[in-house]
All heavy atoms as atom14 arrays in JSON, in Angstrom:
{
  "sequence": "MTVDDTAKNRTQQVKGKAKEQAGKLTGNKKLERSGQADMAKGEVKERASKVKDAFS",
  "atom14_mask": [
    [1, 1, 1, 1, 1, 1, 1, 1, 0, 0, 0, 0, 0, 0],
    [1, 1, 1, 1, 1, 1, 1, 0, 0, 0, 0, 0, 0, 0],
    [1, 1, 1, 1, 1, 1, 1, 0, 0, 0, 0, 0, 0, 0],
    [1, 1, 1, 1, 1, 1, 1, 1, 0, 0, 0, 0, 0, 0],
    [1, 1, 1, 1, 1, 1, 1, 1, 0, 0, 0, 0, 0, 0],
    [1, 1, 1, 1, 1, 1, 1, 0, 0, 0, 0, 0, 0, 0],
    [1, 1, 1, 1, 1, 0, 0, 0, 0, 0, 0, 0, 0, 0],
    [1, 1, 1, 1, 1, 1, 1, 1, 1, 0, 0, 0, 0, 0],
    [1, 1, 1, 1, 1, 1, 1, 1, 0, 0, 0, 0, 0, 0],
    [1, 1, 1, 1, 1, 1, 1, 1, 1, 1, 1, 0, 0, 0],
    [1, 1, 1, 1, 1, 1, 1, 0, 0, 0, 0, 0, 0, 0],
    [1, 1, 1, 1, 1, 1, 1, 1, 1, 0, 0, 0, 0, 0],
    [1, 1, 1, 1, 1, 1, 1, 1, 1, 0, 0, 0, 0, 0],
    [1, 1, 1, 1, 1, 1, 1, 0, 0, 0, 0, 0, 0, 0],
    [1, 1, 1, 1, 1, 1, 1, 1, 1, 0, 0, 0, 0, 0],
    [1, 1, 1, 1, 0, 0, 0, 0, 0, 0, 0, 0, 0, 0],
    [1, 1, 1, 1, 1, 1, 1, 1, 1, 0, 0, 0, 0, 0],
    [1, 1, 1, 1, 1, 0, 0, 0, 0, 0, 0, 0, 0, 0],
    [1, 1, 1, 1, 1, 1, 1, 1, 1, 0, 0, 0, 0, 0],
    [1, 1, 1, 1, 1, 1, 1, 1, 1, 0, 0, 0, 0, 0],
    [1, 1, 1, 1, 1, 1, 1, 1, 1, 0, 0, 0, 0, 0],
    [1, 1, 1, 1, 1, 0, 0, 0, 0, 0, 0, 0, 0, 0],
    [1, 1, 1, 1, 0, 0, 0, 0, 0, 0, 0, 0, 0, 0],
    [1, 1, 1, 1, 1, 1, 1, 1, 1, 0, 0, 0, 0, 0],
    [1, 1, 1, 1, 1, 1, 1, 1, 0, 0, 0, 0, 0, 0],
    [1, 1, 1, 1, 1, 1, 1, 0, 0, 0, 0, 0, 0, 0],
    [1, 1, 1, 1, 0, 0, 0, 0, 0, 0, 0, 0, 0, 0],
    [1, 1, 1, 1, 1, 1, 1, 1, 0, 0, 0, 0, 0, 0],
    [1, 1, 1, 1, 1, 1, 1, 1, 1, 0, 0, 0, 0, 0],
    [1, 1, 1, 1, 1, 1, 1, 1, 1, 0, 0, 0, 0, 0],
    [1, 1, 1, 1, 1, 1, 1, 1, 0, 0, 0, 0, 0, 0],
    [1, 1, 1, 1, 1, 1, 1, 1, 1, 0, 0, 0, 0, 0],
    [1, 1, 1, 1, 1, 1, 1, 1, 1, 1, 1, 0, 0, 0],
    [1, 1, 1, 1, 1, 1, 0, 0, 0, 0, 0, 0, 0, 0],
    [1, 1, 1, 1, 0, 0, 0, 0, 0, 0, 0, 0, 0, 0],
    [1, 1, 1, 1, 1, 1, 1, 1, 1, 0, 0, 0, 0, 0],
    [1, 1, 1, 1, 1, 0, 0, 0, 0, 0, 0, 0, 0, 0],
    [1, 1, 1, 1, 1, 1, 1, 1, 0, 0, 0, 0, 0, 0],
    [1, 1, 1, 1, 1, 1, 1, 1, 0, 0, 0, 0, 0, 0],
    [1, 1, 1, 1, 1, 0, 0, 0, 0, 0, 0, 0, 0, 0],
    [1, 1, 1, 1, 1, 1, 1, 1, 1, 0, 0, 0, 0, 0],
    [1, 1, 1, 1, 0, 0, 0, 0, 0, 0, 0, 0, 0, 0],
    [1, 1, 1, 1, 1, 1, 1, 1, 1, 0, 0, 0, 0, 0],
    [1, 1, 1, 1, 1, 1, 1, 0, 0, 0, 0, 0, 0, 0],
    [1, 1, 1, 1, 1, 1, 1, 1, 1, 0, 0, 0, 0, 0],
    [1, 1, 1, 1, 1, 1, 1, 1, 1, 0, 0, 0, 0, 0],
    [1, 1, 1, 1, 1, 1, 1, 1, 1, 1, 1, 0, 0, 0],
    [1, 1, 1, 1, 1, 0, 0, 0, 0, 0, 0, 0, 0, 0],
    [1, 1, 1, 1, 1, 1, 0, 0, 0, 0, 0, 0, 0, 0],
    [1, 1, 1, 1, 1, 1, 1, 1, 1, 0, 0, 0, 0, 0],
    [1, 1, 1, 1, 1, 1, 1, 0, 0, 0, 0, 0, 0, 0],
    [1, 1, 1, 1, 1, 1, 1, 1, 1, 0, 0, 0, 0, 0],
    [1, 1, 1, 1, 1, 1, 1, 1, 0, 0, 0, 0, 0, 0],
    [1, 1, 1, 1, 1, 0, 0, 0, 0, 0, 0, 0, 0, 0],
    [1, 1, 1, 1, 1, 1, 1, 1, 1, 1, 1, 0, 0, 0],
    [1, 1, 1, 1, 1, 1, 0, 0, 0, 0, 0, 0, 0, 0]
  ],
  "atom14_positions": [
    [[-14.34, -107.59, -0.51], [-14.08, -107.17, -1.86], [-15.0, -107.99, -2.77], [-15.04, -109.21, -2.69], [-12.61, -107.44, -2.19], [-12.24, -107.19, -3.59], [-10.48, -107.2, -4.0], [-9.75, -108.38, -2.96], [0.0, 0.0, 0.0], [0.0, 0.0, 0.0], [0.0, 0.0, 0.0], [0.0, 0.0, 0.0], [0.0, 0.0, 0.0], [0.0, 0.0, 0.0]],
    [[-15.71, -107.3, -3.61], [-16.6, -107.99, -4.52], [-15.83, -108.47, -5.75], [-14.73, -107.99, -6.04], [-17.74, -107.07, -4.98], [-17.2, -106.02, -5.78], [-18.51, -106.51, -3.82], [0.0, 0.0, 0.0], [0.0, 0.0, 0.0], [0.0, 0.0, 0.0], [0.0, 0.0, 0.0], [0.0, 0.0, 0.0], [0.0, 0.0, 0.0], [0.0, 0.0, 0.0]],
    [[-16.41, -109.4, -6.43], [-15.8, -109.93, -7.65], [-15.66, -108.82, -8.67], [-14.65, -108.73, -9.38], [-16.64, -111.11, -8.2], [-16.11, -111.57, -9.54], [-16.67, -112.25, -7.21], [0.0, 0.0, 0.0], [0.0, 0.0, 0.0], [0.0, 0.0, 0.0], [0.0, 0.0, 0.0], [0.0, 0.0, 0.0], [0.0, 0.0, 0.0], [0.0, 0.0, 0.0]],
    [[-16.64, -107.94, -8.72], [-16.62, -106.82, -9.66], [-15.43, -105.9, -9.38], [-14.74, -105.48, -10.3], [-17.94, -106.05, -9.59], [-18.08, -105.04, -10.7], [-17.72, -105.36, -11.85], [-18.56, -103.93, -10.42], [0.0, 0.0, 0.0], [0.0, 0.0, 0.0], [0.0, 0.0, 0.0], [0.0, 0.0, 0.0], [0.0, 0.0, 0.0], [0.0, 0.0, 0.0]],
    [[-15.2, -105.59, -8.1], [-14.08, -104.73, -7.73], [-12.75, -105.4, -8.09], [-11.84, -104.74, -8.61], [-14.09, -104.43, -6.23], [-15.22, -103.51, -5.83], [-15.75, -102.78, -6.7], [-15.59, -103.51, -4.64], [0.0, 0.0, 0.0], [0.0, 0.0, 0.0], [0.0, 0.0, 0.0], [0.0, 0.0, 0.0], [0.0, 0.0, 0.0], [0.0, 0.0, 0.0]],
    [[-12.65, -106.68, -7.81], [-11.43, -107.41, -8.13], [-11.16, -107.37, -9.63], [-10.03, -107.13, -10.07], [-11.54, -108.88, -7.66], [-11.77, -108.89, -6.26], [-10.29, -109.66, -7.97], [0.0, 0.0, 0.0], [0.0, 0.0, 0.0], [0.0, 0.0, 0.0], [0.0, 0.0, 0.0], [0.0, 0.0, 0.0], [0.0, 0.0, 0.0], [0.0, 0.0, 0.0]],
    [[-12.2, -107.6, -10.41], [-12.05, -107.59, -11.87], [-11.61, -106.21, -12.36], [-10.74, -106.11, -13.22], [-13.36, -108.0, -12.53], [0.0, 0.0, 0.0], [0.0, 0.0, 0.0], [0.0, 0.0, 0.0], [0.0, 0.0, 0.0], [0.0, 0.0, 0.0], [0.0, 0.0, 0.0], [0.0, 0.0, 0.0], [0.0, 0.0, 0.0], [0.0, 0.0, 0.0]],
    [[-12.2, -105.16, -11.82], [-11.84, -103.8, -12.23], [-10.38, -103.5, -11.89], [-9.65, -102.93, -12.69], [-12.74, -102.77, -11.54], [-14.13, -102.71, -12.1], [-14.97, -101.68, -11.36], [-16.39, -101.67, -11.83], [-17.22, -100.71, -11.09], [0.0, 0.0, 0.0], [0.0, 0.0, 0.0], [0.0, 0.0, 0.0], [0.0, 0.0, 0.0], [0.0, 0.0, 0.0]],
    [[-9.96, -103.89, -10.69], [-8.59, -103.62, -10.28], [-7.59, -104.39, -11.13], [-6.55, -103.85, -11.53], [-8.4, -103.97, -8.8], [-9.23, -103.1, -7.89], [-9.59, -101.98, -8.24], [-9.56, -103.59, -6.72], [0.0, 0.0, 0.0], [0.0, 0.0, 0.0], [0.0, 0.0, 0.0], [0.0, 0.0, 0.0], [0.0, 0.0, 0.0], [0.0, 0.0, 0.0]],
    [[-7.88, -105.63, -11.4], [-6.98, -106.43, -12.23], [-6.97, -105.94, -13.67], [-5.93, -105.95, -14.33], [-7.34, -107.9, -12.14], [-7.05, -108.43, -10.74], [-6.83, -109.89, -10.69], [-6.52, -110.26, -9.3], [-6.96, -111.34, -8.71], [-7.71, -112.18, -9.39], [-6.63, -111.61, -7.48], [0.0, 0.0, 0.0], [0.0, 0.0, 0.0], [0.0, 0.0, 0.0]],
    [[-8.12, -105.5, -14.15], [-8.19, -104.96, -15.5], [-7.32, -103.71, -15.61], [-6.6, -103.53, -16.59], [-9.64, -104.62, -15.89], [-10.42, -105.82, -15.85], [-9.74, -104.0, -17.26], [0.0, 0.0, 0.0], [0.0, 0.0, 0.0], [0.0, 0.0, 0.0], [0.0, 0.0, 0.0], [0.0, 0.0, 0.0], [0.0, 0.0, 0.0], [0.0, 0.0, 0.0]],
    [[-7.36, -102.87, -14.59], [-6.53, -101.68, -14.58], [-5.05, -102.06, -14.6], [-4.25, -101.43, -15.29], [-6.83, -100.81, -13.35], [-6.09, -99.49, -13.35], [-6.51, -98.58, -12.22], [-7.11, -99.01, -11.24], [-6.2, -97.31, -12.35], [0.0, 0.0, 0.0], [0.0, 0.0, 0.0], [0.0, 0.0, 0.0], [0.0, 0.0, 0.0], [0.0, 0.0, 0.0]],
    [[-4.68, -103.11, -13.88], [-3.29, -103.56, -13.87], [-2.87, -104.07, -15.25], [-1.77, -103.75, -15.72], [-3.11, -104.65, -12.82], [-3.25, -104.16, -11.4], [-3.23, -105.3, -10.39], [-2.66, -106.35, -10.64], [-3.87, -105.11, -9.26], [0.0, 0.0, 0.0], [0.0, 0.0, 0.0], [0.0, 0.0, 0.0], [0.0, 0.0, 0.0], [0.0, 0.0, 0.0]],
    [[-3.74, -104.84, -15.89], [-3.43, -105.39, -17.21], [-3.31, -104.27, -18.24], [-2.39, -104.26, -19.07], [-4.48, -106.43, -17.64], [-4.32, -106.84, -19.08], [-4.4, -107.65, -16.73], [0.0, 0.0, 0.0], [0.0, 0.0, 0.0], [0.0, 0.0, 0.0], [0.0, 0.0, 0.0], [0.0, 0.0, 0.0], [0.0, 0.0, 0.0], [0.0, 0.0, 0.0]],
    [[-4.23, -103.32, -18.2], [-4.16, -102.19, -19.12], [-2.87, -101.4, -18.9], [-2.23, -100.95, -19.84], [-5.37, -101.28, -18.95], [-6.64, -101.82, -19.52], [-7.79, -100.84, -19.32], [-9.09, -101.35, -19.88], [-10.19, -100.39, -19.66], [0.0, 0.0, 0.0], [0.0, 0.0, 0.0], [0.0, 0.0, 0.0], [0.0, 0.0, 0.0], [0.0, 0.0, 0.0]],
    [[-2.52, -101.23, -17.63], [-1.29, -100.52, -17.31], [-0.07, -101.23, -17.87], [0.84, -100.59, -18.41], [0.0, 0.0, 0.0], [0.0, 0.0, 0.0], [0.0, 0.0, 0.0], [0.0, 0.0, 0.0], [0.0, 0.0, 0.0], [0.0, 0.0, 0.0], [0.0, 0.0, 0.0], [0.0, 0.0, 0.0], [0.0, 0.0, 0.0], [0.0, 0.0, 0.0]],
    [[-0.04, -102.54, -17.75], [1.08, -103.32, -18.28], [1.15, -103.18, -19.79], [2.24, -103.04, -20.36], [0.93, -104.79, -17.87], [2.1, -105.65, -18.26], [3.33, -105.26, -17.48], [4.48, -106.21, -17.75], [5.71, -105.79, -17.08], [0.0, 0.0, 0.0], [0.0, 0.0, 0.0], [0.0, 0.0, 0.0], [0.0, 0.0, 0.0], [0.0, 0.0, 0.0]],
    [[0.0, -103.19, -20.45], [-0.03, -103.03, -21.91], [0.5, -101.66, -22.31], [1.28, -101.53, -23.26], [-1.44, -103.24, -22.43], [0.0, 0.0, 0.0], [0.0, 0.0, 0.0], [0.0, 0.0, 0.0], [0.0, 0.0, 0.0], [0.0, 0.0, 0.0], [0.0, 0.0, 0.0], [0.0, 0.0, 0.0], [0.0, 0.0, 0.0], [0.0, 0.0, 0.0]],
    [[0.08, -100.63, -21.58], [0.56, -99.27, -21.88], [2.07, -99.17, -21.66], [2.78, -98.56, -22.46], [-0.15, -98.25, -21.0], [-1.57, -97.94, -21.43], [-2.32, -97.1, -20.42], [-1.86, -95.69, -20.32], [-2.73, -94.87, -19.42], [0.0, 0.0, 0.0], [0.0, 0.0, 0.0], [0.0, 0.0, 0.0], [0.0, 0.0, 0.0], [0.0, 0.0, 0.0]],
    [[2.53, -99.79, -20.58], [3.96, -99.76, -20.29], [4.75, -100.42, -21.43], [5.75, -99.88, -21.91], [4.25, -100.48, -18.97], [5.73, -100.52, -18.63], [6.04, -101.35, -17.4], [5.25, -102.26, -17.05], [7.09, -101.1, -16.81], [0.0, 0.0, 0.0], [0.0, 0.0, 0.0], [0.0, 0.0, 0.0], [0.0, 0.0, 0.0], [0.0, 0.0, 0.0]],
    [[4.3, -101.59, -21.86], [4.99, -102.31, -22.94], [4.93, -101.52, -24.25], [5.92, -101.46, -24.99], [4.38, -103.7, -23.12], [4.64, -104.63, -21.96], [6.11, -104.82, -21.66], [6.92, -105.01, -22.56], [6.47, -104.75, -20.4], [0.0, 0.0, 0.0], [0.0, 0.0, 0.0], [0.0, 0.0, 0.0], [0.0, 0.0, 0.0], [0.0, 0.0, 0.0]],
    [[3.79, -100.91, -24.54], [3.67, -100.1, -25.76], [4.63, -98.92, -25.7], [5.27, -98.57, -26.7], [2.23, -99.6, -25.93], [0.0, 0.0, 0.0], [0.0, 0.0, 0.0], [0.0, 0.0, 0.0], [0.0, 0.0, 0.0], [0.0, 0.0, 0.0], [0.0, 0.0, 0.0], [0.0, 0.0, 0.0], [0.0, 0.0, 0.0], [0.0, 0.0, 0.0]],
    [[4.74, -98.32, -24.53], [5.67, -97.21, -24.36], [7.11, -97.64, -24.56], [7.9, -96.92, -25.18], [0.0, 0.0, 0.0], [0.0, 0.0, 0.0], [0.0, 0.0, 0.0], [0.0, 0.0, 0.0], [0.0, 0.0, 0.0], [0.0, 0.0, 0.0], [0.0, 0.0, 0.0], [0.0, 0.0, 0.0], [0.0, 0.0, 0.0], [0.0, 0.0, 0.0]],
    [[7.46, -98.82, -24.05], [8.83, -99.33, -24.24], [9.11, -99.6, -25.71], [10.19, -99.27, -26.21], [9.02, -100.61, -23.43], [9.21, -100.38, -21.96], [9.44, -101.69, -21.22], [9.62, -101.44, -19.73], [9.86, -102.69, -18.99], [0.0, 0.0, 0.0], [0.0, 0.0, 0.0], [0.0, 0.0, 0.0], [0.0, 0.0, 0.0], [0.0, 0.0, 0.0]],
    [[8.14, -100.21, -26.39], [8.34, -100.55, -27.81], [8.49, -99.32, -28.69], [9.24, -99.33, -29.66], [7.18, -101.4, -28.31], [7.13, -102.84, -27.8], [5.83, -103.52, -28.23], [8.33, -103.63, -28.32], [0.0, 0.0, 0.0], [0.0, 0.0, 0.0], [0.0, 0.0, 0.0], [0.0, 0.0, 0.0], [0.0, 0.0, 0.0], [0.0, 0.0, 0.0]],
    [[7.74, -98.27, -28.36], [7.76, -97.07, -29.19], [8.75, -96.02, -28.7], [8.96, -95.02, -29.37], [6.36, -96.43, -29.25], [5.97, -96.06, -27.92], [5.34, -97.38, -29.84], [0.0, 0.0, 0.0], [0.0, 0.0, 0.0], [0.0, 0.0, 0.0], [0.0, 0.0, 0.0], [0.0, 0.0, 0.0], [0.0, 0.0, 0.0], [0.0, 0.0, 0.0]],
    [[9.35, -96.27, -27.55], [10.28, -95.28, -27.0], [9.57, -94.1, -26.36], [10.18, -93.06, -26.13], [0.0, 0.0, 0.0], [0.0, 0.0, 0.0], [0.0, 0.0, 0.0], [0.0, 0.0, 0.0], [0.0, 0.0, 0.0], [0.0, 0.0, 0.0], [0.0, 0.0, 0.0], [0.0, 0.0, 0.0], [0.0, 0.0, 0.0], [0.0, 0.0, 0.0]],
    [[8.29, -94.26, -26.06], [7.48, -93.19, -25.48], [7.52, -93.32, -23.95], [6.79, -94.1, -23.36], [6.05, -93.3, -26.01], [5.17, -92.17, -25.56], [5.43, -91.52, -24.55], [4.1, -91.94, -26.31], [0.0, 0.0, 0.0], [0.0, 0.0, 0.0], [0.0, 0.0, 0.0], [0.0, 0.0, 0.0], [0.0, 0.0, 0.0], [0.0, 0.0, 0.0]],
    [[8.39, -92.55, -23.32], [8.58, -92.64, -21.87], [7.34, -92.2, -21.1], [7.04, -92.74, -20.05], [9.79, -91.78, -21.43], [11.1, -92.29, -21.95], [11.45, -93.61, -21.3], [12.8, -94.09, -21.76], [13.12, -95.42, -21.29], [0.0, 0.0, 0.0], [0.0, 0.0, 0.0], [0.0, 0.0, 0.0], [0.0, 0.0, 0.0], [0.0, 0.0, 0.0]],
    [[6.61, -91.23, -21.64], [5.4, -90.76, -20.98], [4.36, -91.87, -20.91], [3.74, -92.09, -19.87], [4.84, -89.54, -21.7], [3.66, -88.91, -21.02], [3.2, -87.66, -21.74], [2.01, -87.04, -21.05], [1.53, -85.84, -21.74], [0.0, 0.0, 0.0], [0.0, 0.0, 0.0], [0.0, 0.0, 0.0], [0.0, 0.0, 0.0], [0.0, 0.0, 0.0]],
    [[4.16, -92.59, -21.99], [3.22, -93.7, -22.04], [3.68, -94.82, -21.11], [2.88, -95.42, -20.4], [3.07, -94.21, -23.47], [2.07, -95.35, -23.69], [0.66, -94.91, -23.3], [2.1, -95.8, -25.14], [0.0, 0.0, 0.0], [0.0, 0.0, 0.0], [0.0, 0.0, 0.0], [0.0, 0.0, 0.0], [0.0, 0.0, 0.0], [0.0, 0.0, 0.0]],
    [[4.97, -95.08, -21.1], [5.53, -96.11, -20.23], [5.27, -95.79, -18.75], [4.82, -96.64, -17.98], [7.03, -96.23, -20.49], [7.71, -97.35, -19.77], [9.18, -97.45, -20.11], [9.63, -96.89, -21.13], [9.9, -98.1, -19.34], [0.0, 0.0, 0.0], [0.0, 0.0, 0.0], [0.0, 0.0, 0.0], [0.0, 0.0, 0.0], [0.0, 0.0, 0.0]],
    [[5.53, -94.55, -18.36], [5.29, -94.14, -16.97], [3.81, -94.15, -16.62], [3.42, -94.51, -15.51], [5.9, -92.76, -16.72], [7.41, -92.76, -16.63], [7.96, -91.44, -16.15], [7.56, -90.31, -16.99], [8.24, -89.89, -18.06], [9.34, -90.48, -18.43], [7.81, -88.86, -18.75], [0.0, 0.0, 0.0], [0.0, 0.0, 0.0], [0.0, 0.0, 0.0]],
    [[2.98, -93.77, -17.58], [1.54, -93.79, -17.35], [1.06, -95.22, -17.1], [0.24, -95.47, -16.22], [0.82, -93.2, -18.56], [-0.56, -93.31, -18.42], [0.0, 0.0, 0.0], [0.0, 0.0, 0.0], [0.0, 0.0, 0.0], [0.0, 0.0, 0.0], [0.0, 0.0, 0.0], [0.0, 0.0, 0.0], [0.0, 0.0, 0.0], [0.0, 0.0, 0.0]],
    [[1.6, -96.15, -17.85], [1.26, -97.56, -17.65], [1.71, -98.06, -16.29], [0.98, -98.79, -15.6], [0.0, 0.0, 0.0], [0.0, 0.0, 0.0], [0.0, 0.0, 0.0], [0.0, 0.0, 0.0], [0.0, 0.0, 0.0], [0.0, 0.0, 0.0], [0.0, 0.0, 0.0], [0.0, 0.0, 0.0], [0.0, 0.0, 0.0], [0.0, 0.0, 0.0]],
    [[2.89, -97.66, -15.88], [3.39, -98.05, -14.56], [2.5, -97.49, -13.46], [2.21, -98.17, -12.47], [4.83, -97.57, -14.37], [5.83, -98.3, -15.25], [7.2, -97.65, -15.25], [7.36, -96.51, -14.84], [8.17, -98.37, -15.76], [0.0, 0.0, 0.0], [0.0, 0.0, 0.0], [0.0, 0.0, 0.0], [0.0, 0.0, 0.0], [0.0, 0.0, 0.0]],
    [[2.06, -96.27, -13.63], [1.17, -95.64, -12.64], [-0.17, -96.37, -12.58], [-0.7, -96.61, -11.49], [0.96, -94.17, -12.99], [0.0, 0.0, 0.0], [0.0, 0.0, 0.0], [0.0, 0.0, 0.0], [0.0, 0.0, 0.0], [0.0, 0.0, 0.0], [0.0, 0.0, 0.0], [0.0, 0.0, 0.0], [0.0, 0.0, 0.0], [0.0, 0.0, 0.0]],
    [[-0.71, -96.75, -13.73], [-1.98, -97.48, -13.76], [-1.85, -98.82, -13.05], [-2.74, -99.23, -12.3], [-2.46, -97.7, -15.19], [-2.99, -96.44, -15.85], [-3.21, -95.44, -15.13], [-3.17, -96.44, -17.08], [0.0, 0.0, 0.0], [0.0, 0.0, 0.0], [0.0, 0.0, 0.0], [0.0, 0.0, 0.0], [0.0, 0.0, 0.0], [0.0, 0.0, 0.0]],
    [[-0.74, -99.51, -13.29], [-0.53, -100.8, -12.62], [-0.47, -100.61, -11.11], [-1.07, -101.37, -10.35], [0.78, -101.45, -13.09], [0.68, -102.07, -14.45], [2.09, -103.11, -14.93], [3.51, -102.27, -14.31], [0.0, 0.0, 0.0], [0.0, 0.0, 0.0], [0.0, 0.0, 0.0], [0.0, 0.0, 0.0], [0.0, 0.0, 0.0], [0.0, 0.0, 0.0]],
    [[0.26, -99.59, -10.68], [0.4, -99.34, -9.25], [-0.95, -98.99, -8.62], [-1.27, -99.48, -7.53], [1.39, -98.21, -9.01], [0.0, 0.0, 0.0], [0.0, 0.0, 0.0], [0.0, 0.0, 0.0], [0.0, 0.0, 0.0], [0.0, 0.0, 0.0], [0.0, 0.0, 0.0], [0.0, 0.0, 0.0], [0.0, 0.0, 0.0], [0.0, 0.0, 0.0]],
    [[-1.75, -98.19, -9.3], [-3.07, -97.82, -8.77], [-3.94, -99.06, -8.6], [-4.63, -99.21, -7.59], [-3.77, -96.83, -9.71], [-3.2, -95.45, -9.68], [-3.9, -94.57, -10.7], [-3.18, -93.26, -10.89], [-3.8, -92.46, -11.98], [0.0, 0.0, 0.0], [0.0, 0.0, 0.0], [0.0, 0.0, 0.0], [0.0, 0.0, 0.0], [0.0, 0.0, 0.0]],
    [[-3.94, -99.93, -9.58], [-4.73, -101.15, -9.5], [-4.28, -102.05, -8.35], [-5.1, -102.62, -7.63], [0.0, 0.0, 0.0], [0.0, 0.0, 0.0], [0.0, 0.0, 0.0], [0.0, 0.0, 0.0], [0.0, 0.0, 0.0], [0.0, 0.0, 0.0], [0.0, 0.0, 0.0], [0.0, 0.0, 0.0], [0.0, 0.0, 0.0], [0.0, 0.0, 0.0]],
    [[-2.97, -102.14, -8.14], [-2.43, -102.95, -7.05], [-2.81, -102.37, -5.69], [-3.19, -103.1, -4.78], [-0.91, -103.06, -7.17], [-0.46, -103.92, -8.33], [1.04, -103.87, -8.56], [1.77, -103.28, -7.74], [1.48, -104.42, -9.59], [0.0, 0.0, 0.0], [0.0, 0.0, 0.0], [0.0, 0.0, 0.0], [0.0, 0.0, 0.0], [0.0, 0.0, 0.0]],
    [[-2.7, -101.06, -5.57], [-3.04, -100.4, -4.3], [-4.52, -100.6, -3.98], [-4.88, -100.92, -2.84], [-2.67, -98.9, -4.34], [-3.28, -98.15, -3.18], [-1.17, -98.73, -4.36], [0.0, 0.0, 0.0], [0.0, 0.0, 0.0], [0.0, 0.0, 0.0], [0.0, 0.0, 0.0], [0.0, 0.0, 0.0], [0.0, 0.0, 0.0], [0.0, 0.0, 0.0]],
    [[-5.37, -100.42, -4.96], [-6.81, -100.61, -4.74], [-7.12, -102.04, -4.33], [-7.93, -102.28, -3.44], [-7.6, -100.27, -6.01], [-7.66, -98.79, -6.31], [-8.42, -98.57, -7.61], [-8.45, -97.12, -8.01], [-9.16, -96.93, -9.3], [0.0, 0.0, 0.0], [0.0, 0.0, 0.0], [0.0, 0.0, 0.0], [0.0, 0.0, 0.0], [0.0, 0.0, 0.0]],
    [[-6.46, -103.0, -4.98], [-6.7, -104.4, -4.65], [-6.25, -104.72, -3.22], [-6.97, -105.36, -2.46], [-5.97, -105.3, -5.64], [-6.28, -106.76, -5.49], [-5.67, -107.61, -6.57], [-5.2, -107.08, -7.6], [-5.67, -108.83, -6.4], [0.0, 0.0, 0.0], [0.0, 0.0, 0.0], [0.0, 0.0, 0.0], [0.0, 0.0, 0.0], [0.0, 0.0, 0.0]],
    [[-5.08, -104.24, -2.85], [-4.57, -104.49, -1.5], [-5.42, -103.79, -0.45], [-5.67, -104.33, 0.62], [-3.12, -104.05, -1.4], [-2.18, -104.95, -2.16], [-0.77, -104.53, -2.08], [0.05, -105.36, -2.93], [1.3, -105.13, -3.22], [1.91, -104.07, -2.69], [1.97, -105.94, -4.01], [0.0, 0.0, 0.0], [0.0, 0.0, 0.0], [0.0, 0.0, 0.0]],
    [[-5.86, -102.57, -0.75], [-6.71, -101.84, 0.2], [-8.02, -102.57, 0.43], [-8.52, -102.63, 1.55], [-6.96, -100.43, -0.31], [0.0, 0.0, 0.0], [0.0, 0.0, 0.0], [0.0, 0.0, 0.0], [0.0, 0.0, 0.0], [0.0, 0.0, 0.0], [0.0, 0.0, 0.0], [0.0, 0.0, 0.0], [0.0, 0.0, 0.0], [0.0, 0.0, 0.0]],
    [[-8.57, -103.12, -0.63], [-9.81, -103.88, -0.5], [-9.62, -105.12, 0.37], [-10.47, -105.47, 1.18], [-10.33, -104.31, -1.87], [-10.74, -103.19, -2.61], [0.0, 0.0, 0.0], [0.0, 0.0, 0.0], [0.0, 0.0, 0.0], [0.0, 0.0, 0.0], [0.0, 0.0, 0.0], [0.0, 0.0, 0.0], [0.0, 0.0, 0.0], [0.0, 0.0, 0.0]],
    [[-8.48, -105.79, 0.21], [-8.19, -106.97, 1.02], [-8.05, -106.61, 2.5], [-8.55, -107.32, 3.36], [-6.93, -107.66, 0.54], [-7.1, -108.4, -0.79], [-5.84, -109.07, -1.23], [-6.03, -109.76, -2.57], [-4.78, -110.38, -3.03], [0.0, 0.0, 0.0], [0.0, 0.0, 0.0], [0.0, 0.0, 0.0], [0.0, 0.0, 0.0], [0.0, 0.0, 0.0]],
    [[-7.38, -105.49, 2.78], [-7.22, -105.04, 4.16], [-8.57, -104.66, 4.74], [-8.9, -105.05, 5.88], [-6.23, -103.85, 4.24], [-6.26, -103.22, 5.62], [-4.82, -104.3, 3.88], [0.0, 0.0, 0.0], [0.0, 0.0, 0.0], [0.0, 0.0, 0.0], [0.0, 0.0, 0.0], [0.0, 0.0, 0.0], [0.0, 0.0, 0.0], [0.0, 0.0, 0.0]],
    [[-9.36, -103.97, 3.98], [-10.7, -103.57, 4.42], [-11.54, -104.8, 4.77], [-12.21, -104.83, 5.79], [-11.39, -102.75, 3.34], [-12.77, -102.27, 3.7], [-13.39, -101.5, 2.57], [-14.82, -101.17, 2.85], [-15.5, -100.6, 1.68], [0.0, 0.0, 0.0], [0.0, 0.0, 0.0], [0.0, 0.0, 0.0], [0.0, 0.0, 0.0], [0.0, 0.0, 0.0]],
    [[-11.48, -105.8, 3.9], [-12.24, -107.03, 4.15], [-11.74, -107.78, 5.38], [-12.53, -108.41, 6.08], [-12.17, -107.95, 2.93], [-12.96, -107.42, 1.75], [-13.8, -106.51, 1.97], [-12.76, -107.91, 0.62], [0.0, 0.0, 0.0], [0.0, 0.0, 0.0], [0.0, 0.0, 0.0], [0.0, 0.0, 0.0], [0.0, 0.0, 0.0], [0.0, 0.0, 0.0]],
    [[-10.47, -107.7, 5.64], [-9.89, -108.4, 6.79], [-10.42, -107.81, 8.11], [-10.53, -108.53, 9.11], [-8.37, -108.33, 6.74], [0.0, 0.0, 0.0], [0.0, 0.0, 0.0], [0.0, 0.0, 0.0], [0.0, 0.0, 0.0], [0.0, 0.0, 0.0], [0.0, 0.0, 0.0], [0.0, 0.0, 0.0], [0.0, 0.0, 0.0], [0.0, 0.0, 0.0]],
    [[-10.72, -106.52, 8.1], [-11.2, -105.87, 9.32], [-12.72, -105.76, 9.38], [-13.28, -105.19, 10.32], [-10.57, -104.47, 9.45], [-9.12, -104.53, 9.8], [-8.14, -104.31, 8.82], [-8.71, -104.85, 11.08], [-6.8, -104.37, 9.13], [-7.36, -104.9, 11.38], [-6.41, -104.68, 10.42], [0.0, 0.0, 0.0], [0.0, 0.0, 0.0], [0.0, 0.0, 0.0]],
    [[-13.39, -106.29, 8.41], [-14.86, -106.23, 8.39], [-15.45, -107.43, 9.07], [-14.98, -108.46, 9.23], [-15.36, -106.19, 6.95], [-14.95, -104.99, 6.34], [0.0, 0.0, 0.0], [0.0, 0.0, 0.0], [0.0, 0.0, 0.0], [0.0, 0.0, 0.0], [0.0, 0.0, 0.0], [0.0, 0.0, 0.0], [0.0, 0.0, 0.0], [0.0, 0.0, 0.0]]
  ]
}
């Protein structure tokens, strides 16, 4: 996993958390769920990269 990939994945997680919090504050469930999905995508990509590197 490159540093660039790690940064992108973590950035996606942080953005997702921000969207989730904004959705909670405004009562916007769609935005909240979208943020949760973004966080999950970033986590999955990060874990997949770690697994890939372990077998390389």
